[in-house]
N, C-alpha and C positions, 0 to 999 in steps of 0.2 A: 292784743285781743284776749279777752277772758275765755275760759273754756266753757263753751255752751253747755256741755254735759254736766257741769257742776252747779249750775244756777238753780236754786230751789224754787218750786212753785207748788201751789196748793191744789189738791184734788177737791172735788165737791164734798167729799166726806170729811174734810178738815185735815186729812193727813198730808204730809209734805213729801214730794218726790222730786226727781230731776230727770233730765234726758238720759242720764247714765244707763238706765235699764234698757235703753235703745241704742247704746253705743254699738256701732257696726251695722246698724239697720239704716233704712231710709225713712225719714220722718217728715211728714208734711204738716207744718205748724200754720194754723189759720186763725185769724181773729174773726170770730163768728158773731152773728146777731140774728135774733129771731124775727125781727120786724123790719127787714130791709128788702129792697127790690132784688138783691142778690141772694136772699135766703134760700131760694130753690137750689142753689149750689150744694146744699146739704145732701141732696139726692146723689149727685155725682161724687161727692166726697165719700159717701157711704159705699157707692159702687166700687171706688178705688180700694177702700178698706177690704171689702169682700173679695175682690179679685187678687190682691197682693198680700194680704195679711200673713198667709202661711209661707211667704217667701222673704220675710224680714222687712216688712213695711208697716207703718201705722200712720194714721192721721191723728193729730191732737188738736182739738178745738179749744181756743181761748176766747170765751165770751168777753165782749167789751161793750160798755154803754157810752163810749166817748162820742159816738155819732148819734146818740139818743134814740137807738133802735133796738135795745136789748131789754128783756124782761127784768123785773125788779129783784128777783132772788135766784140763787143757784137752783133751788128746788123747782121753781117754775121753768127755768131754762132746761133742766134735765127732763122734766115731763114733756115739754114741747119737742125736744130733740127725739125722744123715744116715741111719742105717740104720733107725731107728724111725719117724721122721716125714718123711723126705725133705726136710729143711730146706734151703732155698736162700738164705735171708736171712742176713746176717752175725750170727754169734754170736762175741762177743769174749772176751778173757781174763777169768777169774773176778775178781770185785770184791767189796768189802764195801759194803753199802748203808746200814748203820746204825752208830752208835757213833763213837768218836774217829778211827778209821781209815777211815771211809766215803769212798768215791770222791768227788772234788770235783764230778763231774757230778751225782751223786745228792744231794749237799749243796744244789746249786742247784735241782734238780727238786723236792725235798721241800718247798720253800717254797710250792709251789702247793697250794691246798686242792682236794679232790675235791667232788663234788656235795653230800655230807653235811657239808662244812666241815672234814673231816680234813686237816690238813697235818702236816708233820714226819715222824716215824718211819715207815719202811716196815713195814706190818703183816704181810705174808706174801709168799711167792713169787707172781709173776705180777701184781704191781701195775703198772699201765700209765700211761705218760706220753706223750701225743700232742703232739709239738713241731710247731707250725704254721709256715708261712712267716712270717718276721719274728720268730720266737722266742717267740710266745705258747705257753703250755703248758696242756693240759687233763689232769687226773689222774682215773684210774679205779681203783676198788677191785679187789683180786685176784680176787674172785668175779664181777666183771663180765666176761662172755665177750668175746673179741676182736671178734666179729661182732654185738655188741649194737647195736641201732638208734642209740643215742646216739653210739657211736664211729663207726659207718658214716656218720652224718650229718655229723660233724665232718670226717672224711676227705674225703667227696665235696664238701663245701662249700669245701674249701681246696686241692684238687688243682690244681697249676699247669698241667697240660696234659691 
């Protein structure tokens, strides 16, 4: 398995980053979309960000249009996130999560099975990957809400401070 922390991805401003700046933290990676029935999960994601950010936690949103429910440009996505949900967590440049051109970070994350044993293909928007300090990954189905007790328990058990 590759090191999740070394896989580059692009911020909306065009600069490149990795998860390395969050090594030792708890990171919730979510493939987000602005026009999905699950889009209201943005509110719960932002609530998690506000509650745990100063304890070594962050959400990172990865917009994807693979389910044909995302806006056309990074600028429109950023505006939607800010004005509709007051998002303060990083939302990066649009990526593909499935198929031959899937982003390498998602290729690694998808190897992890969720509680039902599903691994591989992202099934829908808002699939969640909790990256724990040390790089262990926990996967949660799209319909599992961000403040589900199972997610909260994992976050709280692994917060570094």
